[in-house]
C-alpha positions in Angstrom: -26.1 -14.0 -61.9 -27.3 -14.7 -58.2 -27.9 -18.4 -56.9 -30.4 -19.1 -54.9 -30.0 -20.9 -51.4 -33.0 -22.9 -49.5 -32.7 -21.3 -45.9 -34.8 -23.6 -43.3 -35.0 -23.5 -39.4 -35.0 -27.0 -37.9 -36.1 -28.1 -34.3 -35.4 -31.1 -32.7 -32.6 -33.3 -30.5 -29.1 -33.7 -31.1 -28.3 -37.4 -31.9 -24.5 -37.9 -31.0 -22.1 -35.2 -28.9 -21.1 -32.7 -32.2 -17.9 -34.2 -33.2 -14.7 -32.0 -34.5 -14.0 -32.6 -38.2 -11.4 -30.0 -38.9 -7.8 -30.6 -39.2 -5.3 -29.1 -36.6 -4.8 -25.4 -37.5 -7.2 -25.3 -40.3 -10.5 -23.3 -39.9 -12.6 -25.0 -37.4 -15.2 -27.5 -38.8 -18.1 -29.9 -36.7 -20.6 -31.9 -37.3 -23.7 -33.7 -35.8 -26.8 -35.7 -36.4 -30.1 -33.8 -35.8 -33.1 -36.0 -35.3 -36.8 -34.4 -35.5 -40.1 -35.8 -35.6 -43.4 -34.7 -34.7 -46.7 -36.2 -33.9 -50.5 -36.0 -33.7 -53.5 -36.8 -31.0 -55.6 -39.6 -32.8 -59.3 -39.2 -31.3 -60.1 -42.8 -32.9 -57.8 -44.6 -31.0 -57.1 -41.4 -27.8 -53.9 -41.8 -28.1 -50.4 -40.3 -29.3 -48.5 -41.1 -32.9 -45.8 -39.9 -34.0 -44.6 -39.6 -37.5 -41.2 -40.8 -38.5 -38.1 -38.9 -37.2 -36.2 -37.2 -40.1 -32.9 -37.1 -39.8 -29.9 -34.3 -41.3 -26.4 -33.8 -40.8 -25.3 -30.2 -39.6 -22.4 -28.6 -39.9 -20.9 -25.7 -38.5 -17.6 -23.3 -39.2 -15.7 -21.5 -37.0 -16.6 -19.4 -33.8 -19.6 -21.3 -34.5 -18.3 -24.6 -34.1 -16.0 -23.9 -31.4 -18.9 -22.9 -29.4 -21.2 -25.8 -30.5 -18.5 -28.4 -29.5 -18.4 -26.1 -25.6 -21.9 -26.5 -25.3 -24.4 -29.0 -27.3 -24.5 -32.4 -26.2 -26.3 -35.7 -27.0 -29.9 -35.4 -26.5 -30.2 -31.6 -26.2 -33.0 -29.9 -27.7 -32.0 -27.4 -30.7 -33.0 -25.1 -33.7 -30.7 -24.7 -36.3 -31.2 -22.2 -39.0 -29.0 -22.2 -41.9 -28.7 -23.1 -45.8 -29.3 -26.8 -47.2 -27.1 -27.7 -49.7 -26.3 -31.7 -50.8 -23.0 -33.3 -50.4 -22.6 -35.8 -53.0 -19.2 -38.8 -52.8 -19.1 -42.2 -54.4 -18.7 -45.0 -52.2 -17.9 -48.8 -53.4 -18.4 -47.8 -57.2 -21.9 -46.1 -56.4 -22.6 -42.5 -56.5 -24.1 -41.5 -53.1 -25.5 -37.8 -51.7 -27.0 -36.7 -48.6 -28.6 -33.2 -47.8 -26.4 -31.2 -45.2 -28.2 -28.4 -42.8 -24.7 -25.7 -42.9 -25.5 -24.3 -39.8 -25.4 -19.8 -39.5 -27.2 -19.9 -35.7 -27.6 -22.8 -33.4 -29.5 -22.4 -30.4 -30.6 -24.8 -27.4 -34.8 -24.7 -27.9 -35.8 -23.4 -24.6 -39.4 -24.3 -24.7 -38.0 -27.9 -23.9 -36.2 -26.2 -20.8 -33.6 -23.4 -19.4 -30.3 -22.4 -20.7 -27.2 -20.4 -19.9 -25.2 -18.3 -22.0 -21.7 -16.9 -21.6 -20.1 -14.6 -24.4 -16.9 -15.6 -24.9 -14.6 -12.8 -26.7 -12.4 -12.9 -29.8 -8.6 -14.1 -29.1 -9.3 -15.4 -25.4 -8.5 -19.0 -24.7 -10.7 -22.1 -25.4 -11.7 -24.8 -23.7 -8.1 -26.6 -23.3 -6.0 -24.2 -23.2 -4.4 -22.2 -20.3 -7.5 -20.2 -18.3 -11.1 -19.7 -18.7 -12.6 -17.8 -21.7 -13.5 -13.8 -21.2 -16.8 -13.7 -20.1 -19.0 -10.9 -19.7 -22.2 -11.1 -17.7 -24.8 -8.8 -16.2 -27.3 -8.4 -13.7 -31.0 -9.0 -15.2 -34.0 -7.6 -14.4 -37.5 -8.7 -14.7 -37.6 -6.2 -17.9 -34.0 -7.6 -19.3 -32.4 -4.0 -18.9 -29.7 -5.3 -17.3 -28.9 -7.2 -20.7 -29.4 -4.2 -23.0 -27.0 -2.2 -20.8 -24.3 -5.3 -21.1 -24.9 -5.6 -24.8 -24.3 -1.4 -25.3 -20.9 -1.4 -22.8 -18.2 -3.3 -25.0 -15.8 -2.0 -22.3 -17.0 -3.6 -19.7 -15.1 -5.5 -17.0 -15.6 -9.4 -16.7 -17.7 -10.0 -14.0 -17.7 -13.0 -11.9 -19.0 -14.7 -8.7 -17.9 -16.9 -5.8 -19.2 -19.7 -8.5 -16.9 -18.7 -11.7 -17.1 -16.9 -14.5 -20.4 -19.4 -15.8 -22.8 -18.8 -12.8 -26.7 -18.3 -13.5 -27.8 -15.1 -14.1 -31.2 -15.6 -12.8 -30.4 -17.1 -10.0 -32.3 -15.6 -6.5 -34.9 -14.7 -8.9 -38.7 -15.3 -8.4 -39.1 -18.7 -11.0 -42.3 -17.1 -11.6 -40.7 -14.2 -13.1 -39.9 -16.5 -16.0 -42.8 -17.9 -17.2 -45.9 -17.1 -18.8 -47.7 -16.5 -14.9 -46.1 -13.3 -14.6 -47.6 -9.9 -15.6 -44.9 -8.3 -17.2 -44.9 -10.9 -19.6 -46.0 -10.1 -23.0 -48.7 -12.8 -24.5 -48.7 -13.0 -28.1 -51.2 -15.2 -30.4 -51.0 -16.5 -33.8 -48.5 -19.1 -35.4 -45.0 -18.7 -35.7 -43.7 -17.9 -39.3 -40.2 -17.6 -40.4 -39.7 -15.4 -43.2 -36.6 -15.8 -45.0 
């Protein structure tokens, strides 16, 4: 018999820095609270109205947990996709429960700003250990060909610049090349729909 899981994608802002809740030597686990609110323009009062904020506990495991602990911080706008579950416990004799979003993917919401990316290879050192992680970088053209080539080249050597391994791959590019004003940008219309 197959079990049905509720999948969802939630956007919002990180309420506090993610916290590691795993034990030393065990599977890495981290958690943070994600706040999401929506609003509308009230034409009668000519003011922006916001709905109450919805808060969700997010949990990440294994490599995702390690990457979140190094990349996500309080106030960051993020998108989280995962499975919704209910955690139950007893406190002061009363049964309690909470919805938890068990993350499969977490990323910065690029509609709110820009972000950098560095690929950490399996088995490379992580934060707090000796040496920087192994990083893959690519030279990016307006068509993104550099990223596609780098993804195909599994044996590519690590490229570091004078600023170190986490230098911005977009530096030196015309800022207009990264906006909707660029003639190379594809424009789409219609609502975005997530299908699971």
